[in-house]
N, C-alpha and C positions, 0 to 999 in steps of 0.2 A: 411678716410672712405673706406671700402673695400667691394665690391660686390662679394658675394660667388656664387659658381655654382648653389646651390639650389635657390639663389636669382634670377638668370636668369630664372630658371624654373618657379618661382613664377610670375615674370614679364610677361612671356608668358601666364601663366594661367590667369593673370589679364586682358590681352587684349582679351582673349577668353571669359571671363566673360562679358566684355563690349558688345561683339557681341551676346553672347548666351542669355543674359537676366537675370532677377532677380532670377528665380527658380534655374538655374544652379549655380549662384553666391552664393546662400545660401549653397548649397552642398559643393562647393569648399572652402568657408570660414570655415565651421565647420570642414572639414577634415584637413585643414591647421592648425587649432587651436590645433590639436593633436600633431603637430611637435614642441613640446616645448623644445627639446634638440637641435634644429637646429637654425642657424642664417642665415637670408637672407642677412643682411648687418651688418658688424662689424664697430662700431664707434671707431676708434683708438684714437680720440681726447678726448673721454670720458672714458678712462681707459679700452677700449676693450668692452664696452657695446654692446649688440647685439639687433638688430631689428629682431624679429621673423617673420617667413613667414606669419602668420595670420595677423599681424598688417600691413605688406606691402600690402597684398591682401585686407585688409580692405579699403585702399584708393581707389582701383578700385571699390570695392563694393559700397562705398559711392558715387563716381562719377556716376556710372551706375544707382544707385537708384534716384539720384537727377535729372536725365533726365525726371522723371515722375512728373507731376504737383502735384499729390496727396502726394508725399513723404514728402516734406517740411511741408505741412499743417499737415500731420499726425504726424510728429516729434514735431511740436509746440503743437499739441493737447495732445500728450503723456506727454509733459513736463509742461502742464498747471495744476495749483493747482485745486482740491486736488488729482489729478492723481498720481500714484506711481512715474512716471518719474520726477515729480517736486522735490520730496525729493532726488532723485538720483542726479539731477542737483545741488541742494543745497549742497550736499556732495562734488560734483566735484568742485564747486566754492570755498568752504572752503579749500579743499585739495590743490588747486592751490595757493591760498593765503598763506596757511600755509607753503607750500614748498618754496615759494619765500621769506618769511619774518621771520618765526619763528626760523629757524636754525641760523639766524643772530641776532635776538633779544635775544635768549637764548644761544648764543655762549659762550662756556667755563663754563656755569653755571651748567651743568650736564654731566655725562659720558654716552656713548651709545655704544652698539654693532651696528656699522653702516652697511648700505647696500652697501656701495661703493665697487667696485671691484678693486680699486686702491690699490696697495701694493703687490698683487700677491700671498699672503700666503693662506694656506688652513684653518688656524685657524682664528677666528674672534676676533680681538683685542678690548679691552674696551678702548675707546679714548674719550677725551673731545668733546662735541658736536660742530660740525662745518659743514658748507655747504659741500656737496659732490655730486658726479655724480648721486647718487640715487635720489636726489631732482629734477633732470631733467628727467631722464628716467621713473621713476615710475609715475609721474603725466601725462606724455605723454601717457603711456600705459593705465592708468586709464581713461583718456579723450577719447581714442580710444574705450575702452569698453563701456563707456556711450553712445557714438555715435552709437555703434553697437546695444545697447538696444533700442535706439530711432528709428533707421531705421527698425529693425525687428518689433517693435511695430507698426510702420506706414505701413509696408508691409503686415503683417499677419492679414489683415482684411477680414472677410468672410471665409466661409468653404473651398473654393478651395485653397486659399493662406495659410491659417492656416495648412491645410493638407500638403501643399508643404514643409513648415518649419518642421512639424512633421516627414515627410518622410526623410528629410535631416538629422534630428537627429538620426533616426533609421539607416540610411546609415552610419552615423558617428560611431554608436555603432559597426557595422560590420567592419568598417575600423580600429577601435581601437583593435578589436580582431585579425585582420590580422597582425597589427604591433606587437602585443604581441606574436603571433605565430612565426613571423620572428625573433623576439628577442631570443626566446628559440631555434629555429632551427639553427640559426647562431652560438649560443653558443655550441650546441651539436656537430656541424660539424666543429668547430674551424674556422669559416669564419666570425667572428665578424667585420672584416674590411669592409664587405659589408654594414654594418649599419653606417659606419663612416660619409658618406655624410649627414646623419640625426643627427649626434652628433658632429657638428662643432662649437657649441656655445662656448663662452669664459669662461662660468662659470663651476664650478666643476661638473664632471660627476661621478655618483656612479652606473655605469651600470654593474659592474663585481662582485658584492657581491654574496656570496653563503651562504646557510644555510643547514646544514646536507647534503652536497653534491649536493644540487639543486640550480641552479642559481635563484636569486631573479628576479621577473618579473618586467621589467621597460618599455617595449614596446618602444614607440617613445618619452619617457620622460627621464629627467636626473637622476631620482632616483625612488625607489619603492613607496615612499609615494606620490610623484606627480602623478604617474600612478594610484595609489589607489584612490586618491581624485577625479580625472576626471572620472575614471571608476565607482566610487560610484554614481556620478551624472547621468551618462548614465544608470546605472542599475536602479536608482530611476525612471527615465523617462519611460524606457521600462517596468519595473515591474508594474508601475502605469497604463500604457496602458492595460496590461494584466488583471489587476484587473477590469478594466472598459470595458472589451470585445472589445477593439479597435484593429483590426488585431491581434487577440489573438494568432494565431499560430506563426506568425513572432515575435511579441513582447515577447511571452513566451519563445521562443527559444533563443532570444537575451538576455533576462533577466537571464535565466539559465546559459548561457555561460559566461556572465559577472560576475555572482556570483561565478562561478568556478574559473575564472581568479583572482578575488579578494582574494580567499582563497590561490591561488598559489603564490600570490605576496609576501607572508611572510612579510607584512607590518602591523605594529600596527595600522596605520590609517585605513587600510582595515578591520581588525578584529573588532576594537572598533567601527568604523564608521558604519559598517554593522549591528552590534548588536543594536546600538542606533537607526539607521534609521528604521530597521524592527520593533523595539519596538514601535516607533512612528506610523508607518503604522498600526500595529496590534491594537493599541488603537483607531486609526481613524476608522478602519473597525468595531470594536466593537460598536463605537458610531453610525456608519451608520446602523448597524443591529438594535440597539435600536430605531433608528428613522424610521426603516422600509424602508430605501432607499439603502440597500446594494445590490450589484450585486451577481450573483451566484459565481463568482470567489472570491469575498471578503468573502463570507460565507465559501467557501472551504479553503481559507487561514486561517481563524479564527479557524476552526476545525482541519485542517490537520497539521498546523505548530507545535503545542505542541506535537501531536502524533509522528511526524517525529523526533523532538528533543529527545523525550524519547526513540524512537526506535534506533536512532543513538547512544545514550548513552549506551543502553543495548548491542548493537552490539559490541561496543568498548570493553566492559568488557570481551568478549570472546577471545580477541587477546591482549596479553600483549605487544607485539611489537608495535601494532597500538596505544594502549593506551599511552605507553611511548612516542611515536613520537608526538602525539597530545599534551600531557602534556608539553613536552619540547618546542614545538612551542608556546603554549599559555603562558608558563612561560617566555620565551625569549622575545616575542613580545607584550605581553599584561600585565600580572600581574607584571613582574619584569622590565618592560621597563624603569621606572623612575630611577631605580638603575643602569642602564647601562651608559656607557660613553656618548652615544648620548643623553640619557634621562637627564643626569645631565647638559649637555651643553645647551639643549633646555630649561630646567628649569631656568638656569641662564639668558637666553635671556628674558624669560617671566618676571622674577623677576625684571630685570633691566628696562624693558619697563614700568612696574608699577611705578618704581622709577622715570623714566623720566616724566610720567604723573603727579606725585606729584610735582616734581621739577619745572615743567612749569605751575603750578597752574591750571591744568586741560585743558590747551589749546593744549597740544601736542607739539612735537618737529618739526613738519612739515613732510608731506608725503615723504617717502624715507630716513628719517634720522635714523630710528630705525629698527633693525632686531629683529624679534620675532618668536615664534613657535606656535602661536595661534591667530586666527582672533581677539578675544576679546582684548588681551593684545596689539596686533599690532594696533588696532584702538585707544586704549587709549594712547599708546605711540606716535603714529604718528599724529593723527588728533584730539585727545582729546575727551572731553565729547560732544562737538558740533557735531563732525563727527559721533560718535557712536549713538547719538540721531537721526541724519538725516538718517543713514542707518536703524535703527530700524523702523522709520516711513515709509521708503520706503518698507521694507520687509513686515511689517504688512499690508500696503496698497496693495501690490502685492498679498498677500494671500487672502485678502478680495475681490479683483477684480477677482482673478481666481475662487473663490468659489461662485461668484454671480449667483443666480438662474435664472435671467432673461436674458439668452443668448441662442444663437442658440444651440439646443441639439447636432448638428453635431460637434461642436467645443468645447463643454463643457468638454469632456474627455481629449481633447488635452491641454486645459488650465490647468486643474487640474493636468495632468501628468507633464506639464512643471513646475508648482509650486512644485510638489513633487521632481522633479529633482533638483530644486534650494535648497530645504530643505536638500537633501542629500549632495549637494556641501557645504552648510553652515556647516553641521555637520562635514564634513571632514576638513574644514577650521578651525573650532573651536578646532579641535584636533591637527592640524599640520600646519595651514596656516601661511605663513610668511609675509603677507601683507593684506591690506584691499581690494586689487584688487582680486576678485574671478574668473577672467578669462572671455574669450569670450564666453565659453559655458554657464556660468551662465547668462551673459547678453542676449544671444540669447534666452535661455529658459525663462528668465524673460520677454523679449519682447513678446514672444508667450503667456505667462501667462497673460499679461496685454493688449493684442491686442483687439482693438475695434471690436465687432462682426458685424460691418456694412459690406456692400457689395460693397462699392464704387470701381469702376473699375480703374485700372492703365491706365493713359493717358499720352502720351509723352508731354513734355513742347512744346507748339506750336511755330513755327517760325513766328514772327510778320510780316515780309515783305511778306511772303507767304500768310498770312491771309489777308493782305491789297490787294494783287494782286487778290485774289479770291473774294474780296468785302465783306468778313465776318466782317471786322472792317474798320473804316475810319482811317485817319492819326492821329487822337487823341486817338485811341484805343477803340472807341465806336462802337457799332453796328449801321449800317446805318438805317435811318428811312424810306427810300423809297423802302423797299423790300430787297430781297436777290439776290445774283448772284451766279452762279455756273460755274464750269469749267469742 
């Protein structure tokens, strides 16, 4: 095990989180979740597997939150049926069982493109199914993300704390744009070594790709598609807030900036995902208008979006160079993507994941056994039909919970925006996700979307000896019957 320099910085940030409290911890955790090309700790005994900064900081976040008496009760409540967290916990339990037993049960019975980093090559070999390091690391990451969901759901109760989480997500949007700007700036000035402390993870980095002379935008991520996936989720959250008139100037500015960065990323995930997500939002706004519950910004989006698309199309007709550039980009990264070498490779992964699903009689090969390029095929190949059903039940329950009408109107737009961000992240994962783990951002947004609207205050777990000395309780932990004492 090797502790990296950025790992030391994360440890210091963790101790600061313990002192500063929950609100600061949420900010720190969400920003750390952006550092997906960084490794805080490298596990040399597991083929060089990396522990990312966010998952190391998650330990401090959990310890700090469990100091409050309401946190554990809130986590239990979030995981109680029929709440959305119950289905997520069911998925976690099956994922852990599958990772431990299914690779051994079906060993050698099917071939898989594995997730293991052992071997050191850049190409993914098709090998007989066998236990690998991915069966350890991916379940641990997924368990951490489920814990993140439960803790955020327990914390974000009431308007004040729900706003604190929402503000942390907006801050994360700004931080993501700053990392993207640094990525481009260091490339233009030939100072990319300045970004190396954030790109020290052991997995393959695709941060130097260029398209038509422009560097592909990766920010603090290992590749453009990973940047596009997270950015699409953040765009979905901020754009949804703008539609609902929550901090319209800030959320509108962030949404516009994130949309521009998605276009500059030259990622097929960004282009296809943005089109699909905006189409879903457009249909949703039309339905809200039909019900008479649309906001002014929703009505503006419904009427202005088609006009803007037509105007842009006409404008491009007057410039042959611009039209050729846009056509080449769309052909390369959208329409002809499947014919490219990368598209063919990813199609093979997805096809083999379906074969693994069939060969294992629908049970899956175990979380971490199969490499894929779509959330759907990854779920089928890794955790089978049981896992896919559990996730579908969780997602449906989360959307139903977020859209519940009987909640505090001050947090209703926050919950709906969080659910919208989760939809955007799922769209991106369906296009290019390599695992059922949708990341800490997804779980934090999901926790906000499912948060109970109650206003129960955070209270520190009391010290029993201190309470006995003050006469608040007796030696058996009960309140005294002869009155109260004070100090």
